[in-house]
C-alpha positions as CSV (number, residue, x, y, z in Angstrom):
1,M,0.2,0.1,-0.1
2,Q,1.5,3.4,-1.0
3,N,2.8,6.2,1.4
4,L,2.5,4.0,4.4
5,E,6.2,4.8,5.1
6,S,5.4,8.7,4.7
7,I,2.6,8.7,7.0
8,A,4.0,6.5,9.6
9,S,6.9,9.3,9.7
10,L,4.3,11.9,10.2
11,L,2.9,10.1,13.1
12,R,6.3,9.6,14.9
13,E,6.8,13.5,14.7
14,A,3.1,14.3,15.5
15,S,2.1,15.5,18.9
16,E,-1.5,15.3,18.5
17,V,-3.4,12.9,16.1
18,V,-6.9,13.1,15.5
19,V,-9.1,10.2,13.7
20,F,-12.5,11.3,12.3
21,S,-15.1,8.6,11.7
22,G,-18.6,7.9,10.1
23,A,-21.1,5.7,9.4
24,G,-19.1,3.9,6.5
25,L,-16.8,2.8,9.4
26,S,-19.4,0.7,11.2
27,A,-21.5,-0.4,8.2
28,D,-18.8,-3.4,8.2
29,S,-20.4,-4.2,11.6
30,G,-23.4,-4.6,10.0
31,I,-24.8,-1.2,11.1
32,P,-27.1,0.3,8.2
33,T,-26.2,3.7,7.1
34,F,-29.0,6.2,6.1
35,R,-27.1,7.2,2.9
36,D,-27.4,3.5,1.8
37,G,-31.0,3.8,0.8
38,A,-33.8,1.8,1.9
39,T,-32.4,-1.0,3.7
40,G,-32.7,-2.8,6.8
41,L,-34.3,-0.6,9.4
42,W,-34.7,2.4,7.1
43,N,-36.9,0.6,4.8
44,N,-40.2,1.4,4.6
45,V,-39.7,4.2,7.3
46,D,-40.1,7.9,7.0
47,P,-36.9,9.3,8.7
48,D,-38.6,12.4,9.4
49,E,-41.2,10.4,11.8
50,V,-38.7,8.0,13.5
51,A,-35.2,10.1,13.5
52,S,-36.3,13.8,13.7
53,I,-37.0,15.7,16.9
54,E,-40.3,17.2,15.2
55,G,-41.2,13.2,14.6
56,F,-40.5,12.2,18.4
57,L,-42.4,15.0,19.8
58,R,-45.4,14.2,17.5
59,N,-45.5,10.3,18.3
60,P,-42.8,9.4,20.8
61,Q,-43.8,6.1,21.0
62,R,-43.3,5.4,17.2
63,A,-39.9,7.0,17.2
64,W,-38.8,5.2,20.4
65,S,-39.8,1.8,19.4
66,W,-37.7,2.2,16.0
67,L,-34.6,3.7,17.9
68,L,-34.9,0.9,20.4
69,Q,-34.3,-1.7,17.4
70,L,-31.5,0.5,16.4
71,R,-29.9,0.4,19.9
72,N,-30.8,-3.4,20.1
73,L,-29.0,-4.0,16.9
74,V,-26.0,-2.2,18.0
75,D,-26.0,-4.5,21.1
76,E,-26.1,-7.4,19.0
77,R,-23.1,-6.5,16.8
78,R,-19.7,-5.9,17.7
79,P,-16.8,-3.5,16.7
80,N,-15.5,-4.7,13.4
81,A,-11.7,-5.0,12.5
82,G,-11.6,-1.3,11.6
83,H,-12.6,-0.2,15.0
84,H,-10.0,-2.6,16.3
85,A,-7.0,-1.4,14.0
86,I,-7.6,2.2,15.3
87,A,-7.4,1.3,18.6
88,R,-4.3,-0.3,18.0
89,L,-3.0,2.7,16.3
90,D,-4.0,4.6,19.8
91,D,-2.0,2.1,21.6
92,L,1.0,2.8,19.4
93,C,0.5,6.5,19.8
94,S,0.4,6.6,23.3
95,A,3.2,9.1,23.8
96,Q,1.0,11.7,21.6
97,Q,-2.7,12.9,22.3
98,F,-4.7,10.7,20.3
99,T,-8.5,11.6,20.0
100,V,-11.3,10.1,18.1
101,I,-14.1,12.4,16.8
102,T,-16.9,10.2,15.5
103,Q,-20.2,11.0,13.9
104,N,-21.6,7.5,15.1
105,I,-23.9,6.7,18.1
106,D,-22.8,3.0,18.6
107,G,-20.2,3.4,20.9
108,Y,-17.9,1.1,18.9
109,H,-14.9,3.1,19.3
110,A,-15.0,3.0,23.3
111,R,-15.8,-0.5,23.3
112,A,-12.7,-1.5,21.0
113,G,-10.3,0.2,23.1
114,N,-10.0,4.0,22.0
115,R,-9.1,6.0,25.3
116,H,-10.7,9.5,24.1
117,V,-13.7,9.6,22.2
118,L,-15.6,12.3,21.1
119,E,-19.3,11.6,20.0
120,V,-20.6,14.6,18.2
121,H,-23.9,13.2,17.4
122,G,-24.6,11.4,20.8
123,T,-25.1,7.9,21.8
124,I,-27.8,5.4,21.5
125,H,-27.0,4.0,24.8
126,R,-28.2,7.0,27.1
127,V,-31.4,8.8,27.5
128,R,-31.7,12.4,28.9
129,C,-34.3,15.1,29.8
130,H,-35.6,16.8,26.6
131,R,-35.5,19.9,28.7
132,H,-31.8,19.7,29.5
133,C,-32.8,19.7,33.4
134,G,-29.6,17.6,34.3
135,F,-31.4,14.1,34.1
136,L,-29.2,11.6,32.2
137,A,-29.2,7.6,32.2
138,S,-28.1,4.7,30.8
139,W,-30.9,3.3,28.1
140,N,-32.4,0.6,30.5
141,Q,-33.4,-2.6,28.0
142,D,-36.6,-2.8,30.1
143,A,-37.7,0.7,29.1
144,L,-39.7,-0.4,26.1
145,E,-41.8,3.1,26.3
146,P,-41.0,6.8,26.6
147,Y,-41.7,8.0,29.8
148,A,-41.5,11.4,31.9
149,C,-38.2,12.7,33.2
150,P,-38.2,11.8,37.3
151,A,-36.7,15.0,37.9
152,C,-38.8,17.6,35.9
153,G,-41.6,15.7,34.3
154,A,-40.7,16.7,30.6
155,P,-40.0,13.7,28.1
156,V,-37.1,11.5,28.4
157,R,-35.4,10.7,25.1
158,P,-32.4,9.1,23.4
159,D,-28.9,11.2,24.1
160,L,-28.4,11.7,20.3
161,V,-28.7,14.5,17.6
162,M,-31.9,13.9,15.8
163,F,-32.7,15.4,12.6
164,G,-33.4,19.0,12.9
165,E,-31.2,19.3,16.0
166,T,-28.2,21.1,16.6
167,L,-25.1,19.7,17.9
168,D,-24.2,19.6,21.5
169,E,-22.3,22.8,22.1
170,A,-19.7,21.6,24.2
171,V,-18.9,18.4,22.8
172,F,-18.6,20.1,19.2
173,T,-16.3,22.7,20.8
174,A,-14.2,20.1,21.9
175,A,-14.0,18.2,18.7
176,E,-13.1,21.8,16.9
177,R,-10.4,22.3,19.4
178,S,-8.7,18.9,19.0
179,S,-9.1,19.2,15.2
180,L,-7.4,22.8,15.1
181,K,-4.6,21.2,17.4
182,A,-4.0,18.0,15.1
183,D,-0.8,17.3,13.5
184,V,-2.4,14.3,11.8
185,F,-6.0,14.2,10.9
186,F,-7.3,11.1,9.5
187,C,-10.7,10.9,7.8
188,V,-12.5,7.5,7.6
189,G,-16.1,6.0,6.6
190,T,-17.7,9.4,6.0
191,S,-19.2,11.2,2.7
192,F,-18.6,14.7,4.4
193,T,-22.0,15.8,3.3
194,V,-23.3,16.1,7.0
195,Q,-22.6,19.7,8.4
196,P,-21.2,21.2,10.6
197,A,-19.1,18.0,11.3
198,A,-17.8,17.9,7.8
199,R,-16.0,21.2,8.3
200,L,-13.9,19.8,10.7
201,P,-11.2,18.4,8.5
202,L,-11.1,21.8,6.6
203,W,-10.4,23.4,10.0
204,A,-7.6,21.0,10.7
205,K,-5.7,21.5,7.3
206,S,-6.0,25.2,7.3
207,A,-4.5,25.2,10.9
208,G,-1.4,23.0,9.4
209,A,-2.7,19.5,9.9
210,V,-1.6,16.6,7.5
211,V,-5.2,15.3,6.3
212,V,-5.4,11.5,5.4
213,E,-8.6,10.3,3.7
214,V,-9.2,6.6,4.1
215,N,-12.1,5.7,1.8
216,P,-12.9,3.2,-1.0
217,H,-14.5,5.7,-2.9
218,P,-13.9,9.3,-3.6
219,T,-15.5,12.1,-1.8
220,P,-15.7,15.8,-1.6
221,L,-12.8,16.1,0.7
222,S,-10.4,14.0,-1.9
223,D,-9.0,16.8,-3.8
224,V,-8.3,18.9,-0.5
225,A,-6.8,15.8,1.4
226,D,-3.0,15.4,1.5
227,Y,-3.1,11.9,1.0
228,S,-6.5,10.0,-0.3
229,I,-6.3,6.3,0.0
230,R,-8.6,4.2,-1.5
231,S,-9.0,1.6,0.9
232,G,-11.1,0.3,3.6
233,S,-10.3,1.1,7.2
234,S,-9.2,-2.3,8.3
235,Q,-6.9,-2.8,6.0
236,F,-5.2,0.6,5.8
237,F,-5.1,0.9,9.7
238,S,-3.8,-2.5,10.2
239,A,-1.0,-2.0,7.5
240,L,-0.1,1.2,9.0
241,C,0.2,-0.2,12.7
242,T,2.3,-3.0,11.1
243,T,4.8,-0.3,9.5
244,L,5.0,1.6,12.9
245,E,5.7,-1.6,14.7
246,A,8.4,-2.8,12.2
247,A,10.2,0.3,12.5
248,G,10.1,0.1,16.6
249,H,7.4,3.2,16.3
């Protein structure tokens, strides 16, 4: 695979490394992506009804039931080889600040072993008060129906960013800060069409980072990235780790 030695050399000299991941990474775990079309969980459903904040407030039970199916699917599946290879790279870069910024809500990066993960779209494994009163809890498997916040009585909803909502300001600010400080910024499994997260690699590059895109297909970032690698995530990151290990990192 081309450019591995060059990228490995950049990592050895880096102080801060960021991996920015999207839905394509978890597709290999069997988690359906919205942009793949009407397949799996997205088949025969209207995203505005089951995955938007307006749909949730109109019919909480319908949205809750569909999101519960998604959460159960995430629990049934596991992090794939790509997640584990990124966690392996994290271990090899223990002397650097290594941050994963993910648009995915499945929690697979943490399960694979990454130490510092920013989930800019939230997580399917928690619920919170819709009014932000402070109530936050794990999504108990017995909670089959939406319920009222025990603290204030407002609706309890999954702690993720639904269509029509803005990102959590604190989490996205942390992601922006990490991007601007990165020396090497990897992008994997993302189409770069979801804003504002798609701006992060551009901000990183403008601040001096070397941007490495890893994707089997061209994306809007391909002409901007310093390296655009046509590869799956597991193949590339496994090969990169092997290159680092062979040189004693």
